[in-house]
C-alpha positions as CSV (number, residue, x, y, z in Angstrom):
1,M,-0.1,0.1,0.0
2,L,2.9,2.3,0.7
3,T,4.1,1.9,-2.8
4,L,0.9,2.6,-4.5
5,I,0.5,6.0,-2.8
6,P,3.2,7.7,-4.8
7,I,1.8,6.1,-7.9
8,F,-1.6,7.5,-7.0
9,F,-0.3,10.9,-6.3
10,I,1.7,10.9,-9.7
11,L,-1.5,9.8,-11.8
12,L,-3.6,12.5,-9.9
13,M,-0.9,15.2,-10.9
14,I,-1.0,14.0,-14.7
15,L,-4.9,14.0,-14.7
16,L,-4.9,17.7,-13.1
17,S,-2.4,18.6,-15.8
18,G,-5.2,18.2,-18.3
19,V,-7.3,21.1,-16.7
20,F,-6.9,24.6,-17.3
21,T,-8.5,28.0,-17.2
22,V,-8.4,30.7,-20.0
23,K,-9.1,34.3,-19.0
24,Q,-11.5,36.7,-20.6
25,Q,-10.4,38.3,-23.9
26,T,-7.8,35.4,-24.2
27,I,-7.5,32.6,-26.7
28,V,-5.4,29.4,-26.0
29,L,-4.0,27.2,-28.8
30,V,-3.6,23.6,-28.0
31,E,-1.2,21.5,-30.0
32,R,-1.2,17.7,-29.8
33,L,2.3,16.0,-30.2
34,G,3.3,18.9,-31.9
35,K,0.4,19.7,-34.2
36,F,-2.2,22.2,-34.0
37,Q,-5.2,20.7,-32.3
38,S,-7.9,23.1,-31.3
39,I,-8.6,26.5,-29.9
40,K,-9.7,27.1,-26.5
41,G,-12.0,30.2,-25.2
42,P,-12.3,31.7,-21.9
43,G,-13.4,29.4,-18.9
44,L,-12.5,25.9,-17.7
45,Q,-10.9,24.0,-20.4
46,F,-9.5,20.3,-20.8
47,K,-6.7,18.6,-22.5
48,I,-5.2,15.3,-22.9
49,P,-2.4,15.0,-20.4
50,L,1.1,14.2,-21.7
51,A,-0.2,14.3,-25.4
52,D,-1.6,17.9,-25.6
53,R,0.0,21.1,-24.8
54,I,-0.6,24.8,-24.7
55,A,1.1,26.2,-27.6
56,G,0.4,29.8,-26.8
57,R,-2.0,32.5,-25.5
58,V,-3.3,35.2,-27.7
59,N,-4.5,38.5,-26.4
60,L,-7.9,39.8,-28.0
61,K,-7.8,43.1,-26.5
62,I,-6.8,46.3,-28.4
63,Q,-3.2,47.0,-28.2
64,Q,-1.2,50.2,-29.1
65,L,2.3,50.5,-30.7
66,D,4.3,53.7,-30.5
67,V,6.6,54.2,-33.2
68,L,9.1,57.2,-33.6
69,V,10.0,57.9,-37.2
70,E,12.6,60.4,-38.5
71,T,12.2,61.6,-42.1
72,K,12.8,64.6,-44.2
73,T,10.3,66.8,-45.8
74,K,10.1,68.1,-49.4
75,D,11.8,71.4,-48.2
76,N,14.6,69.5,-46.9
77,V,13.8,69.7,-43.1
78,F,14.2,66.9,-41.0
79,V,11.2,66.1,-38.7
80,K,10.4,63.3,-36.2
81,L,7.0,62.0,-36.1
82,K,5.5,59.9,-33.4
83,V,2.9,57.5,-34.9
84,S,0.5,55.5,-32.7
85,V,-1.1,52.4,-34.2
86,Q,-3.9,50.8,-32.2
87,F,-4.6,47.1,-33.3
88,M,-6.1,43.8,-32.3
89,V,-6.0,40.1,-33.2
90,L,-9.2,39.1,-35.3
91,K,-11.0,36.4,-33.4
92,D,-11.8,34.6,-36.5
93,A,-8.1,34.6,-37.4
94,V,-6.3,33.5,-34.2
95,Y,-4.4,30.8,-36.1
96,D,-3.0,33.2,-38.8
97,A,-2.1,35.7,-36.2
98,F,-0.2,33.1,-34.2
99,Y,1.3,30.9,-36.7
100,K,2.0,33.2,-39.4
101,L,4.0,36.2,-37.8
102,E,7.0,35.4,-35.6
103,N,7.2,39.1,-34.3
104,P,4.0,41.2,-35.1
105,Y,5.2,44.2,-33.4
106,E,8.3,44.5,-35.6
107,Q,6.6,43.9,-38.8
108,I,4.0,46.6,-37.9
109,T,6.8,49.0,-37.1
110,A,8.4,48.0,-40.5
111,Y,5.3,49.0,-42.4
112,I,5.0,52.3,-40.5
113,F,8.4,53.3,-41.3
114,D,7.7,52.4,-45.1
115,N,4.7,54.3,-45.2
116,V,5.8,57.6,-43.4
117,R,8.9,57.9,-45.4
118,A,7.0,57.4,-48.4
119,E,4.4,60.3,-47.6
120,V,6.3,62.8,-45.8
121,P,8.9,63.6,-48.3
122,K,6.2,64.6,-50.7
123,M,5.0,67.6,-48.3
124,K,6.4,70.7,-47.1
125,L,7.0,71.2,-43.3
126,D,3.8,73.4,-43.0
127,D,1.8,70.7,-44.9
128,V,3.0,67.9,-42.6
129,F,1.4,69.9,-39.7
130,E,-1.7,70.7,-41.6
131,R,-2.2,67.1,-43.2
132,K,-1.1,65.0,-40.4
133,D,-4.7,63.3,-40.5
134,D,-4.1,62.4,-44.1
135,I,-0.6,60.7,-43.1
136,A,-2.4,58.9,-40.5
137,I,-5.3,57.7,-43.0
138,A,-2.5,56.5,-45.4
139,I,-0.9,54.4,-42.7
140,R,-3.9,52.8,-41.5
141,R,-4.8,51.9,-45.1
142,E,-1.5,50.2,-45.9
143,L,-1.6,48.4,-42.5
144,E,-5.1,47.2,-43.0
145,D,-4.2,45.9,-46.4
146,A,-0.9,44.1,-45.3
147,M,-2.1,43.0,-41.7
148,N,-5.5,41.6,-42.2
149,E,-4.0,38.9,-44.1
150,Y,-2.0,37.8,-41.0
151,G,-5.1,38.0,-38.6
152,Y,-4.5,41.5,-37.4
153,G,-7.1,44.5,-37.6
154,I,-5.9,48.0,-37.5
155,V,-8.4,49.9,-35.2
156,K,-6.7,53.5,-35.5
157,A,-3.5,55.3,-36.6
158,L,-2.6,58.5,-35.3
159,V,0.2,60.9,-35.7
160,T,0.5,62.3,-31.9
161,D,3.6,64.3,-32.3
162,I,5.5,66.3,-34.9
163,D,9.0,67.5,-33.7
164,P,11.2,69.2,-36.2
165,D,14.8,70.3,-35.7
166,H,15.5,72.8,-32.8
167,E,16.9,75.4,-35.2
168,V,13.7,74.9,-37.4
169,K,11.3,75.6,-34.6
170,V,13.3,78.8,-33.6
171,S,13.0,80.1,-37.1
172,M,9.3,79.3,-37.2
173,N,8.8,81.1,-34.1
174,R,10.8,84.0,-35.4
175,I,8.7,84.1,-38.4
176,N,5.3,83.8,-36.5
177,A,6.6,86.7,-34.1
178,A,7.5,88.9,-37.3
179,E,4.2,88.3,-38.6
180,R,2.2,89.2,-35.7
181,E,4.4,92.1,-35.2
182,K,3.8,93.3,-38.8
183,L,-0.1,92.7,-38.1
184,A,0.0,94.9,-35.0
185,A,1.8,97.6,-36.8
186,E,-1.0,97.4,-39.4
187,Y,-3.7,97.6,-36.8
188,E,-1.8,100.5,-35.2
189,G,-1.4,102.5,-38.4
190,E,-5.1,102.1,-39.1
191,A,-6.2,103.1,-35.7
192,E,-3.9,106.2,-36.1
193,R,-5.7,106.9,-39.3
194,I,-9.0,106.8,-37.8
195,R,-8.0,109.0,-35.1
196,I,-6.5,111.6,-37.6
197,V,-9.6,111.4,-39.6
198,A,-11.9,111.8,-36.6
199,K,-9.9,114.5,-35.3
200,A,-10.1,116.4,-38.8
201,R,-13.8,115.9,-38.9
202,A,-14.2,117.2,-35.3
203,E,-12.1,120.4,-36.1
204,A,-13.9,120.8,-39.4
205,E,-17.2,120.7,-37.6
206,S,-16.1,122.9,-34.7
207,K,-15.0,125.5,-37.3
208,R,-18.3,125.2,-39.2
209,L,-20.2,125.6,-35.9
210,Q,-17.9,128.6,-34.9
211,G,-18.4,130.1,-38.4
212,Q,-22.1,129.8,-37.8
213,G,-21.8,131.3,-34.4
214,I,-20.0,134.2,-35.6
215,A,-22.6,134.7,-38.4
216,D,-25.3,134.4,-36.0
217,Q,-23.7,136.8,-33.6
218,R,-23.1,139.5,-36.2
219,R,-26.8,138.9,-37.5
220,E,-28.0,139.4,-34.0
221,I,-25.8,142.7,-33.6
222,A,-27.3,144.0,-37.0
223,R,-30.6,143.2,-35.9
224,G,-30.0,145.0,-32.4
225,L,-28.6,148.0,-34.2
226,E,-31.7,148.0,-36.6
227,E,-33.9,148.0,-33.4
228,S,-32.0,150.5,-32.0
229,V,-32.3,152.9,-34.8
230,E,-35.9,152.4,-34.7
231,V,-36.4,153.0,-31.2
232,L,-34.4,156.3,-31.6
233,N,-36.4,157.4,-34.6
234,K,-39.5,156.9,-32.4
235,V,-38.3,159.5,-30.1
236,G,-37.5,162.0,-32.8
237,I,-33.9,161.2,-33.5
238,N,-33.2,160.6,-37.2
239,S,-30.9,158.0,-38.6
240,Q,-27.7,160.0,-38.9
241,E,-27.9,161.1,-35.2
242,A,-28.7,157.4,-34.3
243,S,-25.8,156.1,-36.1
244,A,-23.6,158.7,-34.4
245,L,-24.9,157.9,-30.9
246,I,-24.4,154.2,-31.7
247,V,-20.7,155.0,-32.8
248,V,-20.2,156.9,-29.5
249,T,-21.4,153.9,-27.6
250,Q,-19.2,151.2,-29.0
251,H,-16.2,153.9,-28.6
252,Y,-16.9,153.6,-24.8
253,D,-17.4,150.1,-24.8
254,T,-14.1,149.6,-26.6
255,L,-12.5,152.1,-24.0
256,Q,-14.0,149.9,-21.1
257,S,-12.6,146.6,-22.6
258,L,-9.1,147.9,-23.0
259,G,-9.2,149.1,-19.4
260,E,-10.5,145.9,-17.9
261,N,-7.4,143.9,-19.3
262,T,-4.1,145.5,-18.4
263,N,-2.5,143.3,-20.8
264,S,-4.4,144.6,-23.8
265,N,-2.3,146.1,-26.7
266,L,-3.5,148.4,-29.4
267,I,-1.7,147.6,-32.6
268,L,-1.6,150.1,-35.6
269,L,-0.3,149.1,-39.0
270,P,0.2,152.3,-41.2
271,N,1.5,152.1,-44.5
272,S,3.9,155.1,-44.1
273,P,4.7,157.6,-41.5
274,S,2.5,160.4,-43.0
275,S,-0.4,157.9,-43.1
276,A,0.3,157.1,-39.4
277,S,0.2,160.7,-38.5
278,N,-3.1,161.0,-40.5
279,M,-4.6,158.1,-38.9
280,L,-3.6,159.3,-35.3
281,T,-5.0,162.8,-36.3
282,D,-8.3,161.2,-37.5
283,M,-8.4,159.2,-34.2
284,V,-8.1,162.1,-32.1
285,T,-10.5,164.0,-34.1
286,S,-13.0,161.3,-34.0
287,F,-12.4,160.9,-30.3
288,V,-13.0,164.6,-29.6
289,A,-16.1,164.5,-31.8
290,S,-17.4,161.7,-30.1
291,Q,-16.8,163.3,-26.6
292,Q,-18.7,166.6,-27.8
293,M,-21.5,164.3,-29.2
294,G,-21.6,162.6,-25.8
295,E,-21.8,165.9,-23.8
296,N,-24.5,166.9,-26.2
297,M,-26.5,163.5,-25.6
298,K,-26.4,164.7,-21.8
299,N,-28.3,167.7,-22.8
300,P,-32.0,166.9,-23.4
301,N,-32.4,170.0,-25.5
302,A,-29.2,169.5,-27.4
303,L,-30.6,167.5,-30.2
304,E,-33.3,170.1,-30.9
305,L,-30.5,172.8,-31.6
306,K,-28.8,171.1,-34.5
307,T,-30.7,172.5,-37.4
308,P,-31.7,175.9,-38.4
309,E,-35.3,175.1,-38.5
310,K,-35.3,173.8,-35.1
311,V,-33.3,176.8,-33.8
312,K,-36.1,179.2,-35.1
313,V,-38.8,177.2,-33.6
314,K,-36.9,177.3,-30.1
315,K,-36.7,181.0,-30.3
């Protein structure tokens, strides 16, 4: 009995070796004596001990492969592209995926290098940034045509990074800065032009209103003089006498204005010394006459003594 116990345990271990489990989203390939036998899915599975063996396990989850490719653009700029390819093993083609490809990662990488170095040299650097989606679509199309035959499906291809040479990036930043400075200068110039036009329009409007105000002022002055003459005519003063009275009034107003401001200057611009003397004489004469007329205005009866007819009547 003691000798049967080890044999019993050995047989039990052999039987237990025929039982195995498969995880979710995993496929197990079983070989019998070196030949493919079956595909086992998730759950508890069995195989013939000693005759069958697990050849491999295939992951059905979506996997990602990141590849860094350095190439040259059409304008002779070296650039590095980071390409991310998401792929998965087709459930119906597990046999091909396991037995036809020795190293699928290296083969996918090779297709990516080939496709990127075929597409990017046709584009300029700016086009590479603008058309990175086109590059990704071309990579995916090329990989699908090549890898579907081997049981791999391409879910997505992405160009996640474009990294030009450092000096090229510095130059691009300088160009961008210069363009922005140029645009800012254009906006500043346009704003200055608008300010100048607005200022000119405001000055023109101000002068127009000022001229209109002066015209209205003169119109009112003329209307006031006219009304003054009419009032004086109603009290028996003729137009000539009324005009003289207005002149005297304006004369005193002028003297008053000059006296109110100590910094006032009176400038005479004669054409010759003789004309200056004549002008001064006329001004003195006018001043004396205006004073005399003012004195006459103070006498209520003075206006009635100006003509011989009125003098006779007075007598």
